[in-house]
Every structure is written in C-alpha cells, then in structure tokens.
N, C-alpha and C positions, 0 to 999 in steps of 0.2 A: 558607366553604362550598367543598367539593371541586368540581372541574370535571367536570360530568356531560355537557355538550354543548359543541359549538363556540361556540354563542351565549353561553355563560358567559364566554368570553374577550373578548367584544366590549366590555362596559362598562369593565373595567379598562384595556384598550388605548385606548379612546376617552378616558377621563379622563386617561390619561397624555399623550396627544397634545394634548388641549385645554389642559392645564396649560402647554404649550409654545407656545400661541397658535394652534393649528390649529382650523379648523372641520371637524368630522368627520361623515361620513354613511355609512350602511351600504348594502350591496347596490347599488352603482352600476355598471351595465353589467357585471354578473357578478363584480365585485370585492367581497370581504367588507367591506372598509373603505377609504374614500378620505378623505384629510385634505388640506386646502388652507390655505396661509398666504400671504396677499398674492399677489405675482406669482411665487412660487417654483413649481418643478415639483411636481406632486401626489405625495403619499406614499400608496402602496398597501400594505395589510397583508392577508395571507391567513392565515386561522385554521384550525387543525386540533388535534385532541385529542392527536396525537402526530406525531413527525417521520416522514413517509412520502414515497415517490417521487411520489405524487399531489400532495402539497403542493409538492414541489420543482419539478415540471413546471408547476404553476400559477404559481409565482414566476417561472420562466423566461419563461412566456407574458406576464406583466405587464411584463417588462422592455422589451417593444415599445412600451409607453406612457410609462414613466418609468424613470429610473435609481434612484429611491428606492423600492425594493420590500423589504418585510420579511416574514418568515415568523414567525408567533407560535404557540407551543405551550406547554402547561402545564409547570410544574416537574415533572420526572419523579419518580414515587414509587419506593419501594424495590422494588416488585414490577412495575415497568414493563418491558415487553418491547419489542424492536426497538431501533434506534439511538437513542442519547441525544443531545440537542442539545449536550451538553457534550463529546461525543467529539471527539477531535482530527481524525479523518477527516471528520466531519460539518462542523465549523467550516472546515476547509480547503476542502471542496467548496463551501460557501456563499461563501467569499471568492473562490474561483476564478470562480464564476458572477456575482459582484457582488451577492449577496443579503444583506440584513440579517437578523438573528435576534433575536427577542424571547422572553423567558421570562416567563410569567404565573403568579403565585402569590398569589391573593387572601388566603391565610392568613398572610402575612408580618406579624409583629407591628409592624414599623416603618412599616407603611403603604406601603412601596415595592413595590407589587403588580406592577410591570413592570420587568424587568431587560433592559437593552440588551446582549446578548451580542456582537453584531456590528453595525456600521453598513455599509450598502451602498456600498462604494467600488470604483472600478476596480482590478482585480487583474492584475498582470503578474508571474507567478512567475519567480524567478531560476532559471536552469538550473544544476543541480549538475554541474559539469564532471567531477568525480572519478567520480561515478556513471556518467556517460555514457562516460567513458574505460574504466571497468571493464566496462560493458555491451558496448561494441564490441570490447574486448580478448578477452572470453570468447567472443563470437560468432566472432571470427577464429580463435582458438586451437582451438576445438572441431572435431573431425574429423567430417564428415558431420552427420547430424541424428538422433541415437540416442534422443531422447525424443519423447513424444507430448504436444502442447499440451493443457493442462487437467488433466494428471495430478495426483492427490493420493495420499498415503500410499504412494508408491513412491519409491525412491531416484532422484534426478536424476543423470544422467550428465554431469558437468562436464568441462571440459578437464583439470582436476587428476585426476579419477578416471580419465580416459583415459590420462594419463601413468602413474598407478599401475598400471593394467592392462598397459601396455607393459612395465613393470618385472616385473610378476608373470608375464607370458607368457614372458619370458626365463628366469625362474627355475624354470619347470615341469620342466626336465630335471635340475635339481639346483643346489646352491650355486654362486654365481659371484662373482668379485671385481669391484669397481666398475670397474676399468679394462677388464675383459673385457665388462662390460655396456655401457659407453660405446662400445666398438669394435663391439658388435653392434647399435647403434642406439638405446640407451636415451636418454631425455630428458637435456638438459644438466644439469638439477638432480636427477639420479638420487640422489645422496648425500643431499640434503635430504629427498626423498620417502621413502627407506628409513629414515632416522633418525626422521622424524616419525611414520611408520607410522600414519597417521590411521585406516585401516580395519582394522588388526591383521593385515595380510596378510604381513608380513615379520618375520624374526628374524635376529639376528646369529649367524653360524656361525663366525666367526673375525675376525681383524683385516682390515677392508676387504672381508669376504666375507659374503654374505647368502644366505638360503634362504627358501623359500616355506612358509608355515603352511597348515594345513588350511583356515582361513578364506580364505587367498589363493587356494588351488586352487578353492574354491567360488566365489570372486569372479570368477575367470577364466571359469568355466563359466556363471555367472549373467549376466555382462555380455559374453558373446561378441559380441553384436550391436554393442557400443559401438565396436569398432574395425573395423567392416566396411568403412568408407571411410577410407582413410589419405590425407588431403589436406593435413594440417598439415605445415609445413616442420619437418624434424628439427632438434633443438637449440634450439627455441623454448621458453623456460621458462614454466611454468604459474604461475598466481597463487595458487590456494588451493582447498580442498575445497568 
C-alpha cells in the first residue's frame, strides 16, 4: 500500500525495531516513536511523508533527549518533489547533525520494509586544507570587493578576472609586447593570461605582441568597477578564472 499519511510509516518502523529487541510506543511526550531496549538510551524516530526542514528541526530538538534519533521518510517516488533522502547533500547534513535516516517502503517484495540509510553517530568533518588555502588565497588576491553577496546569473569578478582586466586595460591604446606590459605593471603571469585567453579578450598581433579584441574592450567597460580599489601587491600570480 502507498504511504498516504505519516501514520502509515509507524507500523513498518515499529516492526523493524521490535525485530531488534526494542519495546516500541508511539506519541510519547511529542515524539512520534520511542523505542527502548534494556538499559540502553532510548531511540526516537520522527516520521514525515517527505524530507523537510520541519522534520530536520524536530530531529535536532530530540537530540537534547538522546543521541539515537532517526528521521523516517517513505521511499521517494518518481514524481516526488523536494530534496531526496538519497541526495548527497541531505545525507551529509544528517551526518553532520548526528541524525539517523530511515527509508520506509512497504511495497518491497523482499519484506525488508525499512532501510537504514544512516545511523546516528557523532560526526567530526575533516577540514579540506586545499579548499581552505584556495579560499584564503582568492580572498587575499582579490582587489577590493567588486561583487555583491548572493548574486546569481552574473559573472563573478575573481582575482583572475581582475588580472585579465589589468592586461586588457594596458592594451586599450594598441598592441603591446609582453616586456612592455610587464614594465607597465602587468601581472607576473601576464604571458599565461594572454595565451590562455579565457574570456576571448586578447589576440596575438605578432611574436610576443598582443592586442585587444572587441570582446576585450567590452570587458574593460563592463567591469570598470572591478579595479576601482587597487590594493593587491603587484606581481602576485593569480590562480584561475
């Protein structure tokens, strides 16, 4: 039978826990399900028809009572909306909060109506030092604050884009040799920036000589604000677009 209400989740979860030696009771002090086995800490399960913020907040609240808290939701169907319990982000969030996750599917032919997707265990995420280094490096290299937090569907001004703009600004008056650009204050990795030509702003005008394309001239105009505050030390190489 399909799951039509949260109460439809109760019987399968209760049977699952009773098969493991728990005594299960419903609606105990606001908890959907409480299971007790000998002198062990109680197990609390909160039931919802889909994974929601409300369910997550209920689980977090129950952690004040016991570390053994599970969130139970039905097996998501093909037309299900919202976050799936199988999503990597959802599982990572539950791990980080120390919440378990149960999937209930009464229609399974093998009789295993409850799948333990996650057990509630203490979670201490390992810090990604490389990501932290890139984050701090980009923050340090970026001149000023040319973006608006929360922006979507607009190009982000990175330190690399700022360096490309420095090169483009030098080429506005006409083609220049790499040596002349360096002498005029171009970034230390000017050659790599011009050769990679990530934004299509540059073109080779001769051996070691570059000029600005129409796209480059437009880029200088569109991102004029990006170099309003020149605080980055000259000669510091950028990391990427």
